[in-house]
C-alpha positions, 0 to 999 in steps of 0.5 A, a space after each residue: 590737260 583737262 579743265 572743266 569750269 562751271 560758271 552758272 547754273 539754271 540762272 533764269 533770264 530776266 528779261 529776255 533780251 540781251 544773253 550774249 556769249 563771248 568766245 575764249 579769245 573775245 574775238 567771237 560774240 554771240 547775241 541771242 534773243 527772241 522777236 516780238 512773235 516769239 520767234 528765236 534770234 541770234 547773231 554772230 560777230 567777229 572782231 566787232 565784224 558782222 558774221 551773221 546778221 540777226 537770223 531766225 531759228 526753229 523747226 516744224 513738223 507734222 506734230 508740232 510747229 517750234 518756230 514762234 511763241 517761245 519765252 527765254 525761261 532760263 540759261 546755263 553756261 560752262 567753260 570748257 578747256 581740255 584736250 583729246 588725242 586722235 587715233 589718227 590725223 593731222 594732230 597728235 593733241 587736239 584742244 577742246 577750249 570753248 564757252 557755252 550757252 544753252 538757252 531754254 525756250 517755253 512755247 506761251 500758247 496755250 494750245 500748243 506748249 512745248 520746250 525748246 533749248 537752243 545750246 551755243 559753244 563759241 571757239 576761238 575759231 568759230 561757233 557751233 550750235 543745235 537745237 535740243 528738245 527734252 522729254 515732254 508730255 506735249 510732243 512725243 513722236 515728232 516727223 520734222 518736215 522743215 528747219 528754219 535756221 537762217 544764215 543772214 549774211 553781212 552782204 554779197 560774199 564770195 561763195 566756194 560750194 557746189 548745187 544742192 543735191 539729194 544724191 551727189 557731191 561729185 561736181 566742180 566749186 564754183 567761186 562767185 560773189 552771192 548774187 552770181 550763183 543763180 546765173 552760174 549754176 544755170 551755166 553749168 550742166 549737170 553730169 549725174 542723171 541720177 540725182 535729183 536737184 533740190 528745188 529753188 536756189 540751193 547750194 551745199 556744204 561744207 561751203 566756204 564764204 570770203 569777206 567783202 572787202 580788202 580785210 580779209 574775212 573767212 567763213 566755213 559753214 557746214 554741220 557736226 556729228 550728223 546721225 539720226 537726221 537728213 543731211 543739211 543743204 542751205 537755200 539761198 536768198 539772193 536778194 537778201 543774201 540769206 541762207 535757209 536750212 533745208 534737210 534732205 527728206 525722203 519721199 514723203 517729205 519727212 527729213 527726220 522720225 524723231 523721238 524725243 528726248 532728242 537733239 539735232 547735228 550742230 550746225 557751225 560756223 568757222 570764222 577767221 581773217 586768216 585763211 590758214 586758220 580756217 584750214 587749221 581748224 578741229 571745231 567740227 571734230 570737237 563737236 562730235 563724241 569721243 571715240 566709241 570704240 574700247 580698242 582701237 590699236 587695230 586701225 592702222 593708217 596705210 597707203 594702198 594701190 588699186 586694181 581699179 585705174 584700169 576701170 577709167 582708162 579703158 585698159 582693162 576694166 575692174 568692173 565686169 560690164 555684161 558684154 566683158 563676160 560670155 554669160 548670157 542673161 539669166 546665167 546662175 551658174 557662174 562657175 561657167 563663166 569665163 573672162 572675156 580678157 578685159 576683167 582686170 581682177 583676176 589672179 594673175 593681175 592681182 599677183 602683178 599689183 602685189 609684187 609691185 606693192 611689196 617691192 615698194 613699201 606700199 602696204 595695201 591693195 584694193 581690187 574692184 570687180 572680184 565678186 559676183 554681179 558685176 555682169 548684171 551692170 546694166 541693170 543695177 538701176 532695177 533692183 541690183 544684187 551683189 553677192 559679197 562671199 562670192 569671187 568670179 571663177 578668175 579671182 582665186 581668192 585662197 591663193 591670193 590671199 596667202 600670196 599677198 600674206 607672204 609679200 606683206 601686203 593687205 588685200 582691201 575688199 570692195 563692196 560696191 551695192 549700186 545704191 541698193 543699201 537694204 540688201 547690203 545690210 542683210 549681207 552685211 555681218 556675212 560680208 564682214 565675216 568673210 573679210 575677217 576669214 580671209 584677212 582683210 581689215 579694210 573695205 571701199 565701200 560704195 553706193 553708185 545708183 539711186 538708193 534701195 530703198 527707193 524712198 531714200 536718198 544719198 543724204 536722207 536720215 535712213 542713208 545717214 543712219 545706214 552708213 554709222 551702222 556700217 561703220 559701227 558694225 565694221 568696228 566689231 569685226 575690226 575692219 576700217 571702212 573707206 565709204 564712196 558716195 556717202 553723205 557728206 562727212 560730219 567729223 563722226 571719225 572722231 567717234 568711230 576711227 575705224 570710219 578712215 576715210 570718205 569720197 563724198 565729192 569729185 575725186 581724182 578718178 575724175 581726171 581720166 574722164 573731164 579732168 579736175 582743173 588745178 584750182 579744184 584742190 585748192 579748194 577741197 581743203 576748205 570746204 570737203 575736207 572740213 568734215 573729215 578726210 577724203 579719198 581723192 585718190 592722188 598720185 597720177 604720173 601718166 597725165 596725158 589720157 590719149 595715151 590709153 587709146 580711149 575716147 579722151 584726150 586731155 591732159 589732167 590739171 596737174 604736174 607731177 610734183 603737184 600729185 606729190 604734194 597732195 599726199 600733204 594737202 589732201 591728208 587721209 589716213 588712207 592714201 592711195 597710189 592710184 596709177 598703173 604700176 608701169 607708169 610709176 616703173 618710168 619715173 622711179 625717182 620721183 615715186 621714192 616720195 610716195 614710198 616715204 611719205 606718211 599718212 598719219 601726223 604729229 602736228 601740222 603747220 599751214 603756211 599759205 593759204 588762199 581758197 582756189 589759188 593756193 595751200 603751203 602746209 608743213 606736217 611732222 611724222 607721227 613716228 619720226 622727226 622727219 618734216 614734209 611740206 607740200 604746196 600746190 597753186 592753181 593755173 597761175 604759176 607763183 612762188 611758194 615762200 616756204 618758211 621753216 621757222 617751225 622746225 627746232 632752233 639750231 637744228 639742221 635738216 636735209 631738204 629733199 625737193 621734187 618740184 616742177 621743172 622750169 619748163 613745166 606746165 600742167 597743159 604743155 609739159 606736165 612731166 617735167 620735174 627735178 630733185 634737188 637736195 640742199 640742207 636747211 634750218 630753222 632760219 631758212 626760207 625757200 622760195 619755191 616756183 610753182 608751174 602752171 597747175 604745179 607744186 612741190 613737195 619736200 622732205 626734211 630729215 634731221 641730219 644728225 639723224 642720217 647716219 644713224 639710219 
């Protein structure tokens, strides 16, 4: 399906007042104008309700001030209705349907001429807009220091967000009225000492805002297609309830060095009175460019295990700390270095994981700590260097490569840079060729620590472009990328579908540390996941951290049934089964769901949702007619009402239900679950109790197909 209709082009606006655009369904209305100072201003409403009150726009920098003195000198309009097919994702086909308005603004100041275009796209589920600057004599090169995009909110809305930060997103979400954000941020203490908080009262995107009264209104604010620009956070004025864009600068205060013609990333506003629509929205992907890769058949979504969790548990370590090796400072001949016995990335241990993965149909295995450089971990904040083609002597890459291949398992390489992105770029081609030589087709990258070059931050322009460069160069070698500690995703996985996952938020690894409260994964799909899939690392079965004899005595914020449901509510084409093989061996009947659940989908239906409280979703396997359902709740027990009317009428399905037991509780009895089977149809309404911090996972198989299997 592809229909494009040109409504008007280069129509002179006379007078300037009153430019209006509506969404295809008529529910969203945008008004654009300039005020008495010639500053661009716009507003947005949804079904007659204010979403964005009149808000000013503009950019400024060293060579030009594009904030005032403008007059509207032209407009063009377009209506587009088309569809595209993702390489992987929640839907086999995505509809891209919008009305577009491009407003040409020209500076009237004789001393500082300039042209700026505001391009808007209104979809049924929200708005995207960006600034465009055509080639012009007045400005050729521009060091942009500030973006002045305002989001004037209609009142004291509840916000789901984290504190603004240049270098970390690994924080728990705050969910309070905007007027209470200041006190809430003061109450919460930061954990990451290497991070740099943004001056002022600042909040991070993607964020979700919830309406003011009994009539629900949900507003998601983020950005799309971030490249050649710093990442956006938002400064909050909690007296006027206005958010203003703040772009991550380098240490000279420059947010972006650009050459005209140039355009910014899209600023996105997703809107609905139904929380399920926020989860289902594909608006951010639609605002990204189509796939840039000529061939994509080599991109293979998969589940994987990892020699990884031991590091967090203290059972062994995948990271070779200096006291885990018999090396002394200054040792350079690593052939003489012997492991102390705690180094988990060794040949025998990796083979044990390969065997478990192969025996249970898990396609991939990640190994962290395999390569030289970890022995200097304590010094990584200075000028650390990893070698991405030199394994430690106890990691026999030749025999492991051969053994994994014989068992049908693909090894996944790990490239931790300790923030030294400049050094990684120098090694990049050599490292990727090494992967190709040994049959690796996926890599997990990491950037723990302060960024090198030292003038940069994790979300500054240089690092934004670095992440894209890594993904694009990896594609040249047919390598998939799972990036950790990278800038928050903005839908670029549509353009580079080998960029299959990112971390960029507080993931499941924190269950081994302070823990994640149950509401955390009831918020992430509304916030972080709007930019792209997350490598959250679900599949935790041993939830009692005191079991491992370390310094932690807490229980993870989850039941086992909830961990199974996360494979549906936290979708990713690269999904981990994070726990240790011996823990899965104790619960093989529950592990069966992890073995069965796909990671790539033909269709998705969000059945119930309320941010921070609960989510229920159904997904159709891309390779079969099987449906899967996942439901999770927060710290409150509830009953999930699972309406199966999405099933084909007249067809019977066998439902295998992995549920919390009657006495399950994430704090007192997290491992209590039950498995039952029942036949259902499209007329069935399943009322499934969920324990506190619990969930349910369901596989629905057509009865008429079971005999054939």
